[in-house]
N, C-alpha and C positions, 0 to 999 in steps of 0.2 A: 175169397175175397181175402180171408184172412192171410193166406199167403202172399199174396200180394203187397197188402200193405207192411207184411214183416220186410219182403224184400225192399221197398222205397225205403224205410226207415234205417237198413241196413248199409243201402247206400250213400244217404245221407248221411250218417256219423261215419262212414269211410271218407266222404268230400269235404269236412270239416274239420280245421285245424285241431289238434289235441292240445288241451290246456297247458299241459306242460311245455308246450312251444311257446307260449306267451311269455315274455320276460318279466319279472316281477317288479313293480313300482315301488319306490321309496313313500315310505308313509304319509300321509299328508300334514303338512305343518312343520316337517321333519328341518331343523339348519344343519348346517356342519361348518364350524368356523366362522359362523355368521352368516353362511350363503345359504339362502334357501332353495333346495334340493327334494322338495315335499312334493311328490305326483310324478317325478323324474325317472325316466328310465335309467338304468346304472351307467350305459356310455353319456346320455345328456346330462346325468348328476357329476359325471367325473370330468366332462369336459367344462362345465360352470364352474366346477372349483379352481381346476387349472388355470381358467381363462383369469380369475378373481388373484389367484396366487402367484399367478408369473406376470402380473404387470408391474412395469419398470418402479422403483421407488424415488421418491426426486428429494432432493436436499438443496436447501436454499442457505445461500451466503452472501448475507447481504441483500444486494438487488439481483443475483447473479442466482441462475438455478441450474441444477447436474443430477440427471437423470442416470439410475443405473438399472440394469438388469438383475433379475436374481441367478440368471443363470451364472453372470460372470462371477458371482461371488458363492456359486458351489450351492446353490439350495436345489434340495431334490425335493418333490410333491408328492407324495404317497397318496394320490386321491383316490386311485382305485379300492386302495385297502379300507380307506376310511368310507367310502362308499357302500364296500360289502357291509360294512358293520351298520352303516344308518339304514341298510333293508331290515334288518334284524329289530328294529328299536320299536316303541309305541308312538304313533299319532304325537305330533307336537314336541318332539323330542329334541333340545338344543344339545348338539357334539360339540367338542372342542375339536379343533384340528390347530395342528403348527407343520409348518414346514422346515426342514433341516436343513443346514448350511453349514459353510467352513466359516471359523470364527477366524483361523488363520490368514481367509481371503478379504474377511471383514475388516481386519485390523491393517494387511498390505494396502487396501482400496483405500481407507480414512488415512493413512500416511501420506500417500500419493496426494488426498485432496488439500492435506497440510502443506505439501510442497508447493502447491499450485497457487494457493492463497493465504499462504503466511508469508507477512511483509514486517522488515525491519523498520521502526519509525526513521525516519529525517527531518532534521532541526531545518528550519528556514536558512536559505542560501543565498548569499547575497551576489550578484552577478553584474557586468556592465553591459549595455546594450545603448548602441548609438550615444555613446560617452553620457550616458546617466545610469544611475544605481537602477538594477531591478532586485525586488526581494523575492527571490521564488518559495513559496508558502510552506511551510512544513507538512510532512504528512504523518497522519498516525498509523501506528502498528497495528499488526492484526495476528492472533495465533490461536488456530485451531485446537479446542479442548478435545484431544483425540480419544482418550477413554470416554467422554460421555458421546461423543459422537457416534463412536463403534457400538455403545448400549442401544442407542435409539435405533442404528442402523438396523442392530439384530434384532430388535422387536417387532419393527416393522417387515423384515424379512418372514419372521416367523409367524406373523399374523398378516393378514389381506384388506386392514383397512387402508393402507396407503395414502395417510394425510401426508402433505409436506413436512418434512423435517427442517425445523429451520435450525442449523447448525451453532452449536454453542462453541464463542468464541469473545476472547479474551482481547479488548481493545488496549493498546499501548501509547502511552502519550509521550510525544518526542519531547527532549529538552531543546525548548526554542526561546530562547534569550529574547526580546526584543532587539533589533536592529536601529541602534542611535546614530550619532553622526558617520558621515562618509564625506571624503575629500575626494575629490576630481580634477587632477590639473592637467590641463590641453598645454603640451611644449610649446610646438610651435605658434600657438593661439598667446602664450603667456596668460592665460587665464586660470586660477585656483577657484573654483565651486564648493560650496558646502552643502549635502544636504543633510536630511533626516531622513535617515531609511532611503525611501524614494523620493522624497519630498524635497523641493527645490527651497532651500533658507536663503543663501547670499552668494553674492559672485565677487571676485578680487582680478585687480590687475596684479600681475608678478613680472620677475626676472626667472630667466631659468636659464640652464649653463650654455656657456658660448660652445664653439663648436669641438673645440679642443678639449674640453671637461664637458661634455655633453648629460645634461641630467638623467637617469637610468628610465626607461621605459618598463612597467610593469606591476603586480600588483604588493604593496607593500603594508606596513601597518606602523601608528606611531609607537615608539617603542620607550621614550623619554621625553621628558618636557621640563626645562629649568627655566625659571625667571631670574632675569638679570645675570645673564650666564658668564663665565669667562673665555676667550676666544684665545684657541691655542693654535697654533701653526699647523698647517698640516705636513707629511714629509714629501711634500712635492717641488718641483723646482720654482714654482712661481711664489712660494711661500719662504725660498730660502733668504735668512738674515732676519726674517721677522721674530718679533717676541711675544709672548703673551700678553694678553691685553685685558685688565679687568674690567669689570662692570659700569658702564658710564658713557659720557658721551664719545663718540667716535668708535665706539666697539665696533665691528664687523657683524655682530650678530643682531643689533639693536639690543632690545630687553627681552626678547622672548626666542625660545630655540625650540624646538618639536623636530627631534631626530625619529627617524624613519629607519626601517631594517636594512635599508642599503648602506653599506657602510660610510661613514663618514659623510651624508647626506643631511639633511635635515630642511624643514622649513621656518625662516627667520626673520625678523624685520632688519632694515639697513639702513643706516645714515645717507648711504648712497641713492637717494630716491629718482635722480636722474635713471637710474638702470630700468628702474620699473616699464615692464612692457616691452623689454628687449632681453634678448638671449646673451647676459653679460658676465655671468656667475660663474662660480667654477664647480659648478655640479649641483647646487643648491638650491631652493627655492627663494626669491627675495619676496619680502612685502613692506610696503608702508608700515613704520612701525607703530601707528594706531591701528592698522587693519590686524597685524601680529597679535598684537594685545589682545584684540576682540577675538581671533580665530582660538588662540590660546585659552580663553575662557569656556569656549564652546566643543572642545575635544576633549579627548581624554586618552590616559596609553592604551593601546589596543583599537585604536580608531584606523580603520581602511582607507589606505590611499592608492589610490589609482592614478597610473601617470601614463598618459594616454599621447602618443608622438602628433595627433593635429593641434 
């Protein structure tokens, strides 16, 4: 009977797996780089750590989110070596863990990010749309602070927390002077309209150039203002034999002259009020004398002047 029992025990012992074949478990309560690995087999613990530290890092530039994988930045996650150490510690031990990475790749990535998001400030611009001024708003500039961003990114790569990074950036205010008066002249319609920015102020009937001496079309500005100007005959055939005319009644320029950046062309009053509303001048823009005086007081040197064909 004893012999039978002994044989049975030997058979059972041979059938049972050896204790040495059972993989050890990480002691309970152990954390590795903030990741709970207690009670896990080495392969499972390694997998959990790799999963945590392999997650993309998210960067936020304003409202835009950008994700980058640690592998793209040369990250190496030596989780198996860290787990091997975790097998040897007492329960409830917290072990530090850091991934390694390429700082050169981090710097290159941040420089690429700056090229994408950096922008120069732009001042408000004045355009003309459907014969009306259109003010295109100014835009604030942005400059990524690359050193600070690289430091934050490196910290997130090294640790597994993966909190989104608000990318440090400086805003750059544009030089945006307010846009004041704007003059729009419609040559064929013989109309001059004054705006303040894109807001309508007042409109005048004017005379523009005859076909032989057309008023130029384009974007100009007022370059000079003269009160009670002299008139000097230009070197053109139509003015041959004319003499300079001092200020006073009969002066072809009236009482106000606003010269624009097209040579020899200006906005001025005229004693020939019958020409207003027609293409009668030698290229200038004529106004009734009271209208020219009013406009003179509401524009400045530098005021934009748009002349269109309509």
